[in-house]
All heavy atoms as an XYZ file, in Angstrom:
649
protein
N     157.287    151.064    -14.269
C     157.081    152.215    -13.407
C     155.678    152.148    -12.809
O     154.700    151.880    -13.502
C     157.274    153.498    -14.208
C     157.033    154.743    -13.405
S     157.357    156.201    -14.384
C     158.464    156.989    -13.292
N     155.596    152.388    -11.523
C     154.323    152.340    -10.815
C     153.517    153.608    -11.061
O     154.068    154.699    -11.163
C     154.608    152.183     -9.326
C     153.561    151.416     -8.618
C     153.985    150.894     -7.299
N     154.726    151.832     -6.495
C     155.055    151.628     -5.239
N     154.710    150.523     -4.661
N     155.733    152.510     -4.561
N     152.208    153.443    -11.170
C     151.314    154.579    -11.388
C     151.260    155.460    -10.141
O     151.128    154.962     -9.030
C     149.916    154.039    -11.705
C     148.917    155.068    -12.126
C     147.619    154.380    -12.525
C     146.730    155.285    -13.302
N     145.571    154.581    -13.831
N     151.378    156.758    -10.336
C     151.259    157.714     -9.236
C     149.768    157.917     -8.935
O     148.987    158.188     -9.840
C     151.902    159.041     -9.630
C     151.916    160.066     -8.535
C     152.889    159.739     -7.412
O     153.794    158.938     -7.570
N     152.705    160.350     -6.272
N     149.380    157.772     -7.684
C     147.980    157.934     -7.306
C     147.704    159.371     -6.879
O     148.406    159.924     -6.036
C     147.614    156.992     -6.157
C     147.791    155.497     -6.399
C     147.326    154.720     -5.176
C     147.074    155.034     -7.636
N     146.677    159.963     -7.468
C     146.227    161.302     -7.082
C     145.163    161.127     -6.001
O     144.013    160.820     -6.281
C     145.654    162.038     -8.286
C     145.066    163.399     -7.937
O     145.168    163.820     -6.756
O     144.502    164.034     -8.837
N     145.550    161.330     -4.755
C     144.666    161.085     -3.619
C     143.840    162.301     -3.217
O     143.131    162.262     -2.211
C     145.483    160.593     -2.428
C     146.286    159.316     -2.664
C     147.167    159.020     -1.464
C     145.375    158.151     -2.987
N     143.882    163.358     -3.997
C     143.169    164.576     -3.619
C     141.653    164.401     -3.634
O     140.939    165.074     -2.897
C     143.581    165.749     -4.515
O     143.299    165.476     -5.867
N     141.151    163.515     -4.469
C     139.714    163.177     -4.483
C     139.621    161.674     -4.679
O     139.993    161.147     -5.728
C     138.977    163.915     -5.586
N     139.135    160.961     -3.674
C     139.196    159.496     -3.597
C     137.778    158.982     -3.376
O     137.155    159.292     -2.365
C     140.105    159.132     -2.433
C     140.483    157.690     -2.272
C     141.795    157.290     -2.464
C     139.556    156.738     -1.882
C     142.180    155.971     -2.273
C     139.922    155.418     -1.695
C     141.238    155.037     -1.889
O     141.612    153.727     -1.696
N     137.275    158.208     -4.320
C     135.921    157.664     -4.231
C     135.951    156.233     -3.711
O     136.680    155.394     -4.245
C     135.261    157.671     -5.617
C     133.911    156.975     -5.736
C     132.833    157.723     -4.964
C     133.520    156.828     -7.200
N     135.168    155.954     -2.678
C     134.992    154.586     -2.204
C     133.598    154.146     -2.628
O     132.594    154.681     -2.155
C     135.156    154.475     -0.672
C     134.940    153.041     -0.219
C     136.536    154.972     -0.245
N     133.568    153.184     -3.549
C     132.289    152.690     -4.073
C     131.705    151.644     -3.137
O     132.403    150.728     -2.713
C     132.501    152.042     -5.440
C     132.796    152.950     -6.604
C     133.150    152.107     -7.833
C     131.626    153.848     -6.909
N     130.432    151.746     -2.877
C     129.698    150.766     -2.093
C     128.376    150.542     -2.812
O     127.697    151.514     -3.150
C     129.466    151.304     -0.679
C     128.734    150.311      0.184
O     127.481    150.300      0.140
O     129.397    149.542      0.892
N     127.997    149.294     -3.075
C     126.786    149.058     -3.867
C     125.522    149.648     -3.251
O     124.641    150.123     -3.968
C     126.710    147.542     -3.987
C     127.571    147.019     -2.891
C     128.621    148.048     -2.648
N     125.426    149.661     -1.947
C     124.239    150.218     -1.301
C     124.105    151.712     -1.502
O     123.001    152.232     -1.670
N     125.233    152.401     -1.510
C     125.212    153.844     -1.679
C     125.101    154.265     -3.148
O     124.816    155.422     -3.432
C     126.470    154.462     -1.058
C     126.613    154.247      0.446
C     127.955    154.788      0.931
C     125.465    154.902      1.205
N     125.334    153.323     -4.046
C     125.284    153.619     -5.488
C     124.054    153.009     -6.142
O     123.988    152.905     -7.371
C     126.530    153.064     -6.171
S     128.072    153.750     -5.578
N     123.091    152.598     -5.351
C     121.937    151.867     -5.874
C     121.158    152.641     -6.927
O     120.588    152.048     -7.829
C     121.010    151.464     -4.721
N     121.171    153.959     -6.839
C     120.407    154.761     -7.794
C     120.866    154.606     -9.224
O     120.050    154.413    -10.129
N     122.179    154.669     -9.458
C     122.685    154.563    -10.833
C     123.715    153.461    -11.008
O     124.183    153.216    -12.116
C     123.273    155.905    -11.337
C     124.465    156.354    -10.502
C     122.201    156.973    -11.392
C     125.215    157.549    -11.074
N     124.092    152.814     -9.938
C     125.052    151.712    -10.023
C     126.481    152.175     -9.808
O     126.803    153.359     -9.905
N     127.335    151.214     -9.517
C     128.721    151.507     -9.187
C     129.513    152.036    -10.382
O     130.311    152.964    -10.242
C     129.381    150.266     -8.586
C     128.785    149.907     -7.228
S     129.355    148.328     -6.561
C     130.995    148.735     -6.052
N     129.308    151.457    -11.547
C     130.072    151.870    -12.721
C     129.718    153.294    -13.128
O     130.604    154.119    -13.370
C     129.874    150.877    -13.886
C     130.515    151.394    -15.170
C     130.443    149.510    -13.519
N     128.442    153.609    -13.177
C     128.036    154.968    -13.563
C     128.431    155.987    -12.499
O     128.800    157.121    -12.827
C     126.543    155.034    -13.857
C     126.156    154.342    -15.139
C     126.925    154.855    -16.357
O     127.083    156.088    -16.521
O     127.394    154.017    -17.144
N     128.380    155.597    -11.239
C     128.831    156.484    -10.171
C     130.313    156.800    -10.348
O     130.737    157.951    -10.246
C     128.580    155.853     -8.787
O     127.173    155.645     -8.625
C     129.097    156.732     -7.666
N     131.105    155.766    -10.622
C     132.546    155.956    -10.823
C     132.806    156.839    -12.037
O     133.640    157.751    -11.981
C     133.236    154.612    -10.982
N     132.107    156.574    -13.121
C     132.295    157.362    -14.341
C     132.015    158.851    -14.075
O     132.792    159.722    -14.462
C     131.392    156.822    -15.453
C     131.628    157.485    -16.800
C     130.796    156.855    -17.892
N     131.392    155.570    -18.253
C     130.730    154.435    -18.393
N     129.433    154.390    -18.224
N     131.351    153.331    -18.736
N     130.921    159.135    -13.395
C     130.555    160.524    -13.106
C     131.563    161.165    -12.153
O     131.931    162.329    -12.321
C     129.154    160.583    -12.515
N     132.006    160.419    -11.173
C     132.958    160.956    -10.206
C     134.293    161.280    -10.864
O     134.892    162.331    -10.590
C     133.156    159.968     -9.056
N     134.768    160.409    -11.730
C     136.026    160.647    -12.432
C     135.888    161.855    -13.355
O     136.789    162.694    -13.431
C     136.489    159.387    -13.183
C     137.646    159.692    -14.130
C     136.906    158.306    -12.173
N     134.758    161.974    -14.020
C     134.511    163.149    -14.866
C     134.532    164.426    -14.034
O     134.907    165.495    -14.524
C     133.180    163.013    -15.597
N     134.173    164.316    -12.763
C     134.175    165.455    -11.857
C     135.496    165.694    -11.144
O     135.599    166.586    -10.321
N     136.496    164.866    -11.416
C     137.816    165.108    -10.860
C     138.379    164.072     -9.913
O     139.488    164.244     -9.399
N     137.664    162.992     -9.653
C     138.187    161.941     -8.769
C     139.369    161.250     -9.448
O     139.311    160.920    -10.627
C     137.070    160.920     -8.439
C     137.628    159.634     -7.869
C     136.089    161.543     -7.465
N     140.438    161.039     -8.680
C     141.634    160.407     -9.222
C     141.804    158.954     -8.830
O     142.586    158.225     -9.435
N     141.082    158.503     -7.795
C     141.175    157.125     -7.320
C     139.769    156.602     -7.064
O     138.958    157.259     -6.408
C     142.007    157.016     -6.024
C     142.031    155.583     -5.506
C     143.429    157.515     -6.249
N     139.506    155.393     -7.577
C     138.225    154.722     -7.362
C     138.508    153.416     -6.633
O     139.259    152.571     -7.118
C     137.511    154.436     -8.702
C     136.242    153.622     -8.478
C     137.205    155.736     -9.438
N     137.927    153.280     -5.446
C     138.103    152.058     -4.660
C     136.853    151.203     -4.760
O     135.757    151.637     -4.427
C     138.382    152.387     -3.199
C     138.579    151.150     -2.335
C     138.947    151.498     -0.914
O     139.657    152.459     -0.661
N     138.466    150.700      0.026
N     137.029    149.972     -5.219
C     135.937    149.004     -5.303
C     135.789    148.320     -3.952
O     136.645    147.558     -3.516
C     136.234    147.970     -6.393
C     135.318    146.758     -6.474
C     133.859    147.169     -6.611
C     135.737    145.855     -7.610
N     134.692    148.629     -3.278
C     134.406    148.059     -1.958
C     133.041    147.408     -2.017
O     132.029    148.066     -2.283
C     134.396    149.156     -0.894
C     134.090    148.643      0.494
C     134.031    149.821      1.481
N     133.894    149.372      2.838
C     132.741    149.082      3.423
N     131.600    149.194      2.761
N     132.712    148.686      4.670
N     133.005    146.104     -1.825
C     131.738    145.364     -1.843
C     131.909    144.196     -0.881
O     132.390    143.125     -1.256
C     131.446    144.883     -3.258
C     130.062    144.336     -3.463
N     129.330    143.717     -2.477
C     129.283    144.311     -4.563
C     128.164    143.334     -2.967
N     128.119    143.691     -4.239
N     131.546    144.396      0.356
C     131.811    143.422      1.423
C     131.098    142.087      1.228
O     131.544    141.078      1.762
C     131.420    144.024      2.778
C     132.306    145.180      3.216
C     133.688    144.698      3.575
C     134.477    145.772      4.294
N     135.781    145.309      4.732
N     129.998    142.060      0.479
C     129.259    140.810      0.300
C     129.666    140.043     -0.965
O     129.229    138.917     -1.175
C     127.747    141.070      0.242
C     127.136    141.472      1.582
C     127.509    142.881      1.997
O     127.506    143.792      1.188
N     127.831    143.074      3.266
N     130.486    140.621     -1.819
C     130.853    139.990     -3.085
C     131.966    138.966     -2.883
O     132.865    139.159     -2.061
C     131.304    141.042     -4.082
N     131.905    137.896     -3.657
C     133.015    136.949     -3.666
C     134.033    137.416     -4.712
O     133.823    138.416     -5.403
C     132.542    135.521     -3.930
C     131.875    135.324     -5.294
O     131.992    136.199     -6.177
O     131.239    134.273     -5.481
N     135.137    136.702     -4.815
C     136.205    137.123     -5.713
C     135.741    137.208     -7.157
O     136.062    138.170     -7.856
C     137.417    136.179     -5.588
O     137.921    136.267     -4.241
C     138.520    136.543     -6.565
N     134.973    136.236     -7.625
C     134.507    136.254     -9.015
C     133.665    137.491     -9.298
O     133.811    138.137    -10.348
C     133.711    134.993     -9.324
N     132.801    137.870     -8.368
C     131.975    139.058     -8.551
C     132.822    140.331     -8.488
O     132.590    141.276     -9.253
C     130.864    139.113     -7.506
C     129.862    140.216     -7.774
C     128.684    140.213     -6.821
O     128.620    139.362     -5.912
O     127.811    141.085     -6.994
N     133.811    140.358     -7.610
C     134.705    141.516     -7.537
C     135.461    141.696     -8.854
O     135.604    142.815     -9.349
C     135.694    141.363     -6.379
C     135.074    141.511     -5.016
S     134.625    143.203     -4.615
C     136.216    143.870     -4.176
N     135.913    140.596     -9.437
C     136.620    140.666    -10.715
C     135.674    141.152    -11.811
O     136.040    142.010    -12.626
C     137.259    139.312    -11.076
C     137.775    139.304    -12.507
C     138.382    138.970    -10.100
N     134.454    140.653    -11.825
C     133.471    141.079    -12.828
C     133.195    142.583    -12.730
O     133.218    143.307    -13.734
C     132.173    140.291    -12.658
C     131.106    140.649    -13.650
C     129.822    139.859    -13.436
O     129.841    138.832    -12.730
O     128.792    140.285    -13.985
N     132.949    143.052    -11.530
C     132.697    144.478    -11.329
C     133.960    145.283    -11.648
O     133.896    146.339    -12.287
C     132.226    144.767     -9.886
C     130.902    144.072     -9.600
C     132.101    146.270     -9.643
C     130.542    144.013     -8.119
N     135.088    144.774    -11.226
C     136.358    145.445    -11.488
C     136.632    145.608    -12.969
O     137.102    146.664    -13.412
N     136.321    144.595    -13.748
C     136.519    144.696    -15.205
C     135.604    145.758    -15.802
O     136.010    146.510    -16.694
C     136.299    143.347    -15.863
C     137.441    142.391    -15.607
C     137.384    141.149    -16.449
N     138.541    140.317    -16.139
C     138.486    139.031    -15.843
N     137.322    138.402    -15.837
N     139.578    138.361    -15.581
N     134.378    145.822    -15.320
C     133.449    146.853    -15.802
C     133.964    148.244    -15.419
O     133.887    149.187    -16.219
C     132.053    146.615    -15.243
N     134.516    148.359    -14.226
C     135.084    149.643    -13.797
C     136.303    149.998    -14.640
O     136.471    151.151    -15.047
C     135.459    149.598    -12.316
C     134.294    149.645    -11.346
C     134.762    149.320     -9.935
C     133.616    151.009    -11.386
N     137.164    149.029    -14.918
C     138.334    149.295    -15.753
C     137.921    149.786    -17.133
O     138.529    150.711    -17.673
C     139.211    148.042    -15.869
C     139.986    147.753    -14.605
C     140.760    146.463    -14.667
O     140.296    145.466    -15.224
N     141.946    146.457    -14.070
N     136.890    149.192    -17.691
C     136.401    149.640    -18.999
C     135.878    151.067    -18.918
O     136.145    151.887    -19.798
C     135.313    148.698    -19.515
N     135.165    151.385    -17.849
C     134.617    152.733    -17.671
C     135.717    153.764    -17.434
O     135.574    154.924    -17.826
C     133.624    152.754    -16.511
N     136.808    153.347    -16.811
C     137.894    154.264    -16.481
C     138.960    154.342    -17.571
O     139.876    155.164    -17.479
C     138.549    153.852    -15.158
C     137.634    153.812    -13.932
C     138.408    153.329    -12.715
C     136.994    155.152    -13.682
N     138.849    153.492    -18.590
C     139.841    153.482    -19.665
C     139.929    154.875    -20.300
O     138.923    155.544    -20.504
C     139.457    152.447    -20.714
N     141.138    155.285    -20.566
C     141.345    156.592    -21.166
C     141.397    157.736    -20.171
O     141.548    158.886    -20.548
N     141.245    157.430    -18.895
C     141.372    158.441    -17.844
C     142.651    158.145    -17.064
O     143.266    157.093    -17.242
C     140.184    158.418    -16.869
O     140.279    157.261    -16.021
C     138.842    158.414    -17.606
N     143.018    159.044    -16.191
C     144.175    158.819    -15.325
C     143.776    158.224    -13.984
O     144.617    158.065    -13.100
C     144.920    160.133    -15.092
C     145.626    160.621    -16.338
O     146.039    159.784    -17.162
O     145.765    161.845    -16.493
N     142.499    157.908    -13.817
C     142.014    157.397    -12.535
C     142.574    156.011    -12.252
O     142.691    155.166    -13.142
C     140.494    157.353    -12.526
N     142.910    155.784    -10.993
C     143.434    154.498    -10.537
C     142.314    153.670     -9.928
O     141.372    154.204     -9.350
C     144.524    154.732     -9.500
N     142.437    152.352    -10.055
C     141.485    151.428     -9.446
C     142.144    150.739     -8.261
O     143.209    150.129     -8.390
C     141.010    150.382    -10.449
C     140.051    149.330     -9.903
C     138.741    149.967     -9.428
C     139.771    148.252    -10.946
N     141.490    150.828     -7.107
C     141.940    150.177     -5.882
C     140.890    149.132     -5.516
O     139.696    149.410     -5.555
C     142.072    151.204     -4.728
C     142.427    150.515     -3.419
C     143.100    152.259     -5.081
N     141.331    147.936     -5.171
C     140.419    146.869     -4.751
C     140.487    146.755     -3.236
O     141.569    146.779     -2.644
C     140.785    145.529     -5.428
C     139.952    144.388     -4.864
C     140.585    145.633     -6.938
N     139.338    146.624     -2.605
C     139.236    146.545     -1.157
C     139.195    145.090     -0.686
O     138.321    144.326     -1.101
C     137.952    147.262     -0.715
C     137.874    147.423      0.784
O     138.493    148.296      1.344
N     137.107    146.562      1.437
N     140.145    144.700      0.147
C     140.142    143.447      0.910
C     140.228    142.138      0.124
O     140.143    141.080      0.723
C     138.890    143.344      1.798
C     138.899    144.342      2.933
O     139.976    144.894      3.238
O     137.829    144.573      3.511
N     140.367    142.155     -1.184
C     140.375    140.911     -1.961
C     141.657    140.842     -2.781
O     141.732    141.354     -3.899
C     139.141    140.840     -2.855
C     138.915    139.463     -3.464
O     139.919    138.771     -3.763
O     137.749    139.092     -3.660
N     142.667    140.190     -2.215
C     143.970    140.094     -2.866
C     143.857    139.385     -4.202
O     144.428    139.834     -5.206
C     144.984    139.365     -1.946
C     146.312    139.162     -2.651
C     145.171    140.119     -0.642
N     143.117    138.285     -4.252
C     142.993    137.517     -5.496
C     142.345    138.353     -6.602
O     142.778    138.308     -7.759
C     142.200    136.233     -5.258
N     141.325    139.124     -6.262
C     140.670    139.976     -7.260
C     141.617    141.067     -7.724
O     141.690    141.374     -8.923
C     139.389    140.590     -6.695
N     142.356    141.668     -6.806
C     143.300    142.720     -7.171
C     144.357    142.198     -8.135
O     144.689    142.851     -9.129
C     143.958    143.302     -5.918
N     144.857    141.003     -7.874
C     145.861    140.397     -8.746
C     145.244    140.066    -10.108
O     145.822    140.371    -11.152
C     146.478    139.141     -8.090
C     147.330    138.360     -9.077
C     147.299    139.546     -6.868
N     144.063    139.460    -10.111
C     143.405    139.090    -11.367
C     143.137    140.310    -12.242
O     143.217    140.229    -13.472
C     142.095    138.358    -11.079
N     142.827    141.419    -11.610
C     142.526    142.647    -12.346
C     143.771    143.446    -12.709
O     143.703    144.337    -13.550
C     141.600    143.542    -11.509
C     140.182    143.048    -11.336
C     139.494    143.778    -10.198
C     139.415    143.208    -12.641
N     144.877    143.158    -12.056
C     146.047    144.009    -12.232
C     145.751    145.398    -11.700
O     146.125    146.404    -12.291
N     145.032    145.446    -10.575
C     144.613    146.717     -9.975
C     145.820    147.589     -9.662
O     146.932    147.093     -9.460
C     143.809    146.456     -8.706
N     145.581    148.885     -9.602
C     146.650    149.828     -9.293
C     147.075    149.748     -7.834
O     148.219    150.067     -7.502
C     146.198    151.257     -9.618
C     145.929    151.413    -11.097
O     146.871    151.213    -11.895
O     144.775    151.722    -11.459
N     146.160    149.324     -6.970
C     146.470    149.221     -5.535
C     145.447    148.308     -4.861
O     144.411    147.984     -5.421
C     146.464    150.605     -4.887
N     145.785    147.925     -3.637
C     144.933    147.079     -2.799
C     144.796    147.768     -1.453
O     145.786    148.228     -0.880
C     145.580    145.711     -2.638
C     144.947    144.741     -1.652
C     143.581    144.290     -2.126
C     145.865    143.528     -1.460
N     143.569    147.856     -0.951
C     143.330    148.416      0.383
C     142.928    147.285      1.312
O     142.003    146.535      1.022
C     142.204    149.451      0.343
C     141.842    149.956      1.714
N     140.895    149.332      2.490
C     142.334    150.973      2.449
C     140.802    149.976      3.645
N     141.658    150.962      3.634
N     143.657    147.168      2.430
C     143.309    146.173      3.441
C     143.252    146.905      4.774
O     144.262    147.456      5.228
C     144.349    145.033      3.516
C     144.430    144.310      2.168
C     143.983    144.053      4.622
C     145.510    143.264      2.093
N     142.082    146.896      5.378
C     141.914    147.523      6.679
C     142.652    146.752      7.749
O     142.905    145.561      7.607
N     142.994    147.415      8.843
C     143.778    146.793      9.905
C     143.135    145.537     10.474
O     143.820    144.613     10.859
C     144.024    147.799     11.017
C     144.999    148.872     10.617
C     145.244    149.868     11.724
O     144.389    150.099     12.573
N     146.413    150.476     11.715
N     141.808    145.479     10.523
C     141.136    144.326     11.086
C     140.575    143.370     10.053
O     139.847    142.447     10.393
N     140.926    143.543      8.778
C     140.302    142.742      7.727
C     141.030    141.455      7.399
O     140.420    140.527      6.880
C     140.162    143.579      6.444
C     139.112    144.666      6.606
O     138.128    144.441      7.334
O     139.282    145.730      6.009
N     142.322    141.383      7.606
C     143.090    140.172      7.296
C     144.200    140.022      8.326
O     144.614    140.984      8.958
C     143.730    140.264      5.894
C     142.723    140.388      4.775
S     143.541    140.501      3.165
C     143.742    138.760      2.829
N     144.700    138.810      8.429
C     145.839    138.584      9.340
C     147.129    138.972      8.648
O     147.203    139.117      7.460
C     145.877    137.127      9.762
O     146.017    136.303      8.638
């Protein structure tokens, strides 16, 4: 059975915007505040780095109902077993 995504509060993580406390702590605080979906977005990261960050996010989100969405990296999403993948209209063929 596929996980139902609660889209009422959706966090898009970006390393530049999370520089103060980092992506993992930002996600943890946001989920504690009611966010149901966390999207890992890091345009400069390669797949290995996306998987590394994704694993840290999965550990931080464990025990919550929050879903993890990976942005633009199919291989990372598959490696992580992410709940969803986001691909912008101009990001891939």
